[in-house]
C-alpha positions in Angstrom: 9.9 17.6 -6.4 8.8 21.2 -4.8 5.2 20.4 -5.6 5.1 17.0 -4.0 7.2 17.0 -1.0 5.5 19.4 1.5 1.5 18.0 0.3 3.4 14.3 0.8 4.3 14.9 5.1 1.0 17.0 5.2 -0.5 13.7 4.5 2.0 11.9 7.3 1.5 14.5 9.5 -2.4 14.5 9.2 -1.9 10.2 9.9 0.1 10.8 12.7 -2.8 13.2 14.1 -5.3 10.5 13.9 -3.5 7.6 15.4 -2.8 9.7 18.6 -6.4 10.6 18.6 -7.6 6.7 17.2 -9.0 3.6 18.8 -6.4 1.0 20.4 -6.3 -1.9 17.1 -7.2 -5.4 19.0 -4.1 -8.0 18.5 -3.8 -9.4 15.5 -5.5 -13.1 15.4 -2.8 -15.9 14.8 -2.3 -17.5 11.4 -4.9 -19.7 11.7 -7.3 -17.2 13.2 -6.1 -14.9 10.5 -7.7 -16.6 7.5 -11.0 -17.2 9.6 -13.9 -14.3 8.6 -16.7 -14.7 10.8 -19.0 -13.2 8.3 -22.3 -12.8 11.0 -21.1 -10.5 13.1 -19.9 -8.0 10.4 -21.2 -8.9 7.0 -19.1 -6.4 5.1 -15.6 -6.9 6.7 -13.0 -6.0 4.8 -10.2 -6.6 8.2 -6.8 -4.9 8.5 -4.8 -6.0 6.0 -2.3 -7.4 8.8 -5.3 -9.7 10.4 -6.3 -11.2 7.3 -4.6 -13.1 4.2 -5.5 -10.7 0.9 -4.0 -11.0 -2.2 -4.6 -8.9 -5.3 -3.5 -6.3 -8.1 -2.4 -3.1 -7.7 -2.0 -0.7 -10.6 -1.7 4.0 -10.9 0.5 7.1 -12.0 2.7 9.3 -10.3 5.5 11.3 -10.9 9.5 10.1 -11.1 11.8 13.2 -10.1 15.8 13.0 -10.3 17.5 15.9 -9.9 17.6 17.1 -13.6 14.3 16.1 -15.3 11.3 14.6 -13.9 8.8 12.5 -16.5 5.1 11.1 -16.0 4.7 7.1 -14.7 2.8 4.4 -14.2 2.9 0.7 -13.0 0.8 -1.7 -12.3 1.5 -5.2 -9.6 0.4 -8.1 -7.9 1.2 -9.3 -4.1 -0.1 -10.8 -1.3 -0.1 -10.6 2.6 1.9 -12.6 4.7 0.0 -13.9 7.3 0.2 -14.0 9.7 3.0 -11.0 9.9 1.4 -7.3 8.5 3.7 -7.8 5.4 3.3 -7.0 2.2 4.7 -8.8 -0.7 4.1 -7.4 -4.7 5.9 -7.4 -7.7 4.9 -4.9 -10.3 6.6 -2.7 -13.6 7.1 0.7 -13.3 7.6 2.9 -16.8 9.3 4.5 -17.6 12.1 6.0 -14.8 14.1 9.3 -14.4 17.7 8.2 -14.7 19.2 4.6 -16.3 16.0 3.0 -18.4 12.3 3.8 -19.7 11.4 1.0 -16.9 11.8 -1.7 -14.7 10.4 -4.8 -13.5 10.5 -3.8 -9.3 10.1 -6.7 -6.9 9.0 -4.9 -2.9 8.1 -6.1 0.4 6.6 -3.9 2.7 5.4 -3.8 6.6 1.6 -2.1 7.0 1.4 -0.7 10.4 -2.7 0.4 10.9 -2.8 3.5 11.7 -6.6 4.3 12.8 -9.8 2.1 11.7 -13.1 3.7 11.1 -15.7 0.9 12.6 -18.9 2.5 10.9 -17.5 2.8 7.5 -15.3 -0.6 8.5 -12.2 1.0 6.4 -8.6 1.5 7.4 -5.1 3.9 7.1 -1.9 2.2 7.0 1.3 3.7 7.0 3.6 2.0 4.8 6.8 1.2 4.8 9.9 -0.9 3.0 12.9 -2.2 0.8 12.3 -2.5 -3.1 15.3 -3.7 -5.7 14.0 -1.7 -8.9 15.1 -4.5 -11.4 16.6 -1.3 -13.9 17.8 1.9 -11.0 19.0 0.2 -8.7 17.7 -0.3 -4.8 14.4 2.1 -2.9 13.5 2.8 0.0 9.4 2.8 -0.1 7.1 4.5 2.1 3.4 6.3 2.3 -0.3 5.5 3.5 -2.9 3.3 2.5 -7.0 3.4 2.4 -8.6 0.3 2.9 -12.4 -0.1 2.6 -15.1 -2.7 0.9 -16.1 -2.8 -2.6 -18.6 -0.8 -2.9 -21.3 -2.7 -4.8 -20.1 -5.9 -3.8 -22.9 -8.3 -1.4 -23.0 -8.0 1.9 -21.4 -11.9 2.8 -18.0 -10.6 0.2 -14.9 -9.9 1.8 -13.3 -7.8 -1.1 -11.9 -4.5 -0.9 -10.9 -2.0 -2.1 -7.2 0.2 -2.4 -5.8 3.6 -1.9 -2.0 4.4 -1.6 0.3 7.3 -2.0 4.0 5.6 -1.4 7.5 7.2 -3.3 9.7 4.9 -4.3 13.5 6.6 -3.0 16.0 5.1 -5.4 19.0 6.2 -3.4 21.5 5.6 -6.2 23.4 8.0 -8.4 21.5 10.2 -8.3 18.8 9.7 -6.5 15.4 9.0 -7.3 12.0 9.6 -7.2 8.7 7.7 -7.6 6.0 9.3 -6.0 2.7 7.0 -7.1 -1.0 7.5 -6.5 -2.6 3.5 -7.0 -6.0 2.3 -6.3 -6.3 -1.2 -6.3 -8.1 -4.3 -5.9 -7.9 -6.9 -3.1 -9.3 -10.9 -2.2 -9.1 -12.9 0.7 -7.1 -15.9 0.4 -9.1 -18.8 1.8 -8.0 -22.3 1.8 
């Protein structure tokens, strides 16, 4: 726990610093316009996840810990954005867990808050805050950062993107437990 908290909070402080100096993001379009991507102006459009409908897979590894022990952990999930809201829902599995169970399925709902958008790179940093139900270990508050960018090597008209997340699932059951994960995922735009 001592190794991860300073690094995690330093990353959050960095994100807050970027937010203070960031350009203002435009208002989110309506649900109908959110599904339409104009690729004539920007052929490598990724778009903030809060503005376009996205679905994808995300996997990663990290550490699960409580007061008595620490274990390496891994997990994978699939999810999608609930347009027009910047809410990402996900279902998946994590294993092993530090207490109560060797594995757990989970369901997450997360609010995505854009923190900084790099126009030249067409990439975005987002803050994440949400609730997760870890079916075998209890309720959890999850929070972290995500970075979305165009898929490397994709064609110029592709709207596929990659997403890297640093996230903590904090289970406030007895005993408390942290699942700190670094995750990488693939996102695809949802179209009609």
